C-alpha positions as CSV (number, residue, x, y, z in Angstrom):
1,M,83.4,119.5,112.9
2,N,85.0,117.1,110.4
3,R,82.5,115.2,108.2
4,L,83.3,111.8,106.9
5,I,84.2,111.6,103.2
6,R,82.9,108.5,101.5
7,S,83.7,107.0,98.2
8,R,82.3,104.3,96.0
9,R,84.1,100.9,96.2
10,K,85.2,101.2,92.5
11,V,86.7,104.6,93.1
12,Y,88.4,103.4,96.3
13,A,90.0,100.5,94.3
14,Q,91.1,102.9,91.6
15,L,92.7,105.2,94.2
16,L,94.5,102.3,95.8
17,G,95.8,101.1,92.5
18,H,97.1,104.6,91.7
19,A,98.8,104.8,95.0
20,R,100.3,101.3,94.8
21,R,101.9,101.9,91.4
22,Q,104.4,104.3,93.0
23,P,104.2,103.5,96.7
24,H,107.1,105.8,97.7
25,Q,105.7,108.9,96.0
26,E,102.8,111.1,96.8
27,C,99.9,110.4,94.4
28,C,97.7,113.1,93.1
29,G,94.6,113.7,91.0
30,I,91.2,115.2,91.2
31,L,88.3,113.6,93.1
32,A,84.8,114.5,92.1
33,G,81.4,113.8,93.5
34,Q,78.5,115.2,95.3
35,D,78.2,116.4,98.9
36,E,80.4,114.0,100.9
37,L,80.4,111.1,98.4
38,I,83.3,110.7,95.9
39,T,81.9,109.1,92.7
40,R,84.8,109.6,90.3
41,A,88.6,109.8,90.5
42,F,90.8,111.5,87.8
43,P,94.4,110.3,88.6
44,A,97.2,112.5,87.6
45,K,101.0,112.3,87.3
46,N,102.9,113.8,90.2
47,G,105.1,116.4,88.6
48,A,106.6,117.8,91.8
49,A,110.4,118.3,92.0
50,D,110.4,116.1,95.1
51,P,107.5,113.6,94.6
52,V,108.4,111.7,97.8
53,R,107.4,114.7,99.9
54,N,105.2,116.8,97.7
55,Y,102.6,116.6,95.0
56,E,101.9,118.8,92.1
57,I,99.8,118.4,89.0
58,A,101.3,120.0,85.9
59,R,99.3,123.0,84.6
60,E,98.6,121.4,81.2
61,E,97.4,118.2,82.9
62,M,95.3,120.2,85.3
63,L,93.6,122.0,82.5
64,H,92.9,118.7,80.7
65,L,91.4,117.2,83.9
66,M,89.3,120.2,84.5
67,G,88.0,120.0,80.9
68,E,87.2,116.3,81.5
69,L,85.3,117.3,84.7
70,R,83.2,119.8,82.8
71,Q,82.6,117.4,79.9
72,R,81.3,114.7,82.4
73,R,79.4,117.3,84.4
74,A,81.3,116.2,87.5
75,R,82.0,118.5,90.5
76,M,84.7,118.7,93.0
77,P,82.9,118.9,96.3
78,R,85.9,120.5,98.1
79,H,89.6,119.9,98.6
80,I,89.9,116.4,100.0
81,P,93.2,114.9,101.2
82,L,93.7,111.5,99.6
83,A,94.0,109.8,103.1
84,S,90.5,111.0,103.9
85,A,89.1,109.5,100.7
86,L,90.9,106.2,101.3
87,A,89.6,106.0,104.8
88,G,86.0,106.6,104.0
89,H,85.2,104.2,101.1
90,Q,81.6,102.9,100.8
């Protein structure tokens, strides 16, 4: 059973802004929160060879983002497709 993913309005606005800056490319980053609520977004640059069809966070940037997650004591609840996060804002 699929459970609804929710996000705070501020996070939703941040995700939309990130996606709109490059509307023809996949956007990527890390979403953090608790249970089914996304409370923080950590946008990342899409470093994929074909960013129109794929997304990939560069290893160095991923390590930096994971360090930021630890520093802020944030958690990644699970892998969440961006479309799910955008659909379930709160």
